[in-house]
N, C-alpha and C positions, 0 to 999 in steps of 0.2 A: 482954808480947807475946801477941797473939791467936793462938789455935791454929787452923790451917786444918782444916776438917772432912774434907777428902779426903786429908789427908796420912797416909801410912803411918807407923805407930809400931812400935817394938820393945819387947816385953815384957821386964821385968826378969828376968833369970835364964834367958832362953831365947835360943837362937841363931837363931831365924827371925823374919821380919817378920809382923806381924798383918795381918788382912784390911783394916783401916782403919776409920774412923768413917763411918757412913751419914749422908746428908743429913738435915736436921732434919725436912723434910716426910715423909720415909719412916720416920723413927724414931718420930714422935709420932702419926701417923694416915695415912689415905688421902686421895685428892684429891677425894672426893665432897663436895658441899655438905651442910650439916646438914639433917636431916629434921625439918621443922616440921609438926605435925599440922594446924594451921590453914591453912598454905599449901597442904598437900596437899588439904584440903577445897575451898578456893577454886579450885585448879587443876582438880580433878575436876568441879566445877560448870561452870567455864568451858569445858572440853573437851566436856562433854556437851551444852552449849548449841550449841557449834560443830558438833557432829555431828547434832543434831536439826533445826536451822534449815534446812539445805538440803533435807532430806526434806519438811518442811512446805511449803517454797517450790515444790518439784517437784509436790506434790499440788495446790497452788493453780493453777499454770500448766496442769496437765493438766485439771483440772476446768473451767477457763475455756475451753480449746479444745473440750472436749466440749460445753459449753453453747452455744458458737457454732455447732457442727455440728448440734446438736439444734434450735436456733432456725432454722437454714436448711432443716430438713426431714429430716435424716438419721434413719433408724429410725422414721419416722412411719407409723402403721398407718391405712389408709383407714377411714372411718366405715362403709363398706359391709361390711367384714369384721367389724367389732365388733358390728353388729346392734343389739339392744335396749340393750346395756350402753354404747353410745357416749356417752350423756348423762352417765354416771358416770365416764368416763375423762377426765382433764384434757387440755387441748390441749398440743401440743408446745411452744408458746411458754411456757406456764406451767411445764412441766417444765424448759425451758431456764433460766427465771428461778430455779427452785429450785436447779439445779446451780450457777448463777452465785453464788447466796448461799452455798452450801457452799464455793465457791472463795474468796469473801471471808472466810469463817471461817478457812480454812486460811492465808490471807495474814496475818491478824491473829495466828494462832498462830505463824507463822514470824517475824513482827516481834517478838513477845514473847520468843521463844527466842534470837533473834539478838543477840549483844552489840553489833553495829554498828547503831545506831539509824537512821542515814541510809539504809543499805541496806534495812532493814525498812520504813521509811516509803515508800521508792521502790517497793517491792513492793506495798504496800497501794494506793498511788496508781495502779498499773498494773492491778490486779485488780478493785478495788472499783467502778469506774464501771459504770453500767447498760448492758445490751446494746443497748437501743434509745434513741437520743437523737434524738427528732423535732425538737427546736428547732434543733439544730446542723445536721441533715441537710436539713430543709425550713424555712428561716426564713420567717416570715410577711412578705409584701411590705408596705411602707408605703403605706397608702392616702391619697392626696391628694384632698381634696374638689374636685370640678369647679366651676369658676367659672360663675356663672349667665350665660346669653346676654345680650348688650347689648340694651336696649330701643330700638326705633326712635324717632326723634324725633317722628313724627306719631302715635304710639300713644296711645289715650285713657288718661287716668289712672284712670278708674272703669269697671268692667265694665258692659256693657249689661244691663238687667233681663231676667229670664227669665219668660215668661208660661206658666203651667201650666194645662192643661185641667181642668175640674171633673170629679171622679170621678162615675161613673154606677153606680147600684145594679144588681147582676146580676139577670137575670130568673129567675123561679121555674121549676125543672125538675120537671115532674110525675113523671118516672121516677127521681128521686133516691133515694126510699125503696127501690125495687126493686133498684137498683144496689147500695145499701148492704147489703141482705140477701145478695145474691149474693157480694159481696166478703167478707163475714164467713164464709160457708160455705166458700169456697175457702181462706181463711186458716187455718180450723180443720182442714180436711181435709189440707192440705199440711204436712209437718213443718217446723219452724223451722230455717232454715239459719244457721250461724254465719258472721258477717262478719269481715273483717280488721279488727282493732282491738278486737273484743269480748274480755271478760275470760276467757271459757272457750275461745276459739278457739286452735287450735295455731298458734304462730308459726313460720315457717320459720327454720331455723338460718342465721344470717349468717356472714360470715367471722370467724375468730378474731382478736381484737385482742391486741396485746402487753400484758402486765400493767404496772401502774405500778411505778416504782422503790420500794424499801423506804422506809417512813416513819421518823420519828425513833425510835419505839419499836423497830421491827425493826432499825434500824441499831445501836442500843445493845445489843440482844440479840446481834447478830452480833459486836460487839466483845468483849462479856463472855465469850461462848462460846469465841471465839478465844483470849482471855487464859487461860482455864482449860485449854484443850487444849494451849496452848504450854507452860505450867508442868507439866502432867501428863506430857507426853512428855519433858520435860527430866528430871523425877524418875525416870521409868522408864529413862532412858538413863544414870543415874548410875553403874551398874557399868561401863559402857563408858568413861566419863570417868575413873573411878578406875583402871581397868586401864591406860589410856593415860598417865595421870599417873605411875603407878608405873614404867612402862616408861621414861618420860623421866627419872625420877630415877635409875634404874639406869644409864642412859647418861651421867649426869653433869650433867643440866640442873638449874639452881636453880629450884625450884618457887615460890619467893617472888616471882618476876617474872612469873608467869602469872596472869591473871585479876585484876589490880590495878584495872582500870577497871570491873569489874562492881559 
């Protein structure tokens, strides 16, 4: 006959009842799951990635907004205030392109740290496009060649011949030598003026044009730098992930189920 665990029993030779037998789970151990060091490491890495990815995404969104504002002229310094150093200062459009490239780097960093790959790819697709898309904003109209006008029925098939007058030799000018000497003296006395288009002439500064989008080499560099920043920030946040994983274990969470998809 099986003995009931909660049944009170009486000791032999004593006249009082015993406190009873404790349940098996209380007698052999506590209710916490087993502590596995490998599971603790995976959980710490997963939680650190979850903590770093939103910060990098916030930096990417903020840099993108700043780039748009700078491209629209926010914080632009007039050339009159810059003076002689104006030619050494980059235009506000180029600065906006640099800030946008930094936003793309942080977007790739967030996508690297984020365990959810779909969310990371969506962030990159939102941040990475160029600030100025001329083809989408101003599509080139399709040019249709105009049809030639119809020929009248009574029009001649061959053009009429053109008769040119015979060229005549110019008459000799007796004062041509004197005019040549006077022109040479005036040219030597007056300083030579620089014309528009000459190599040494100062060209007037035209309106600043937006820079081109990053090429294949620059795009690869943005991705690689973002990958390195993503893993570097994740490693720096490992103490935060370890502390959070330890707190979850104390609360009774099984760490073996955290970070299994990483």
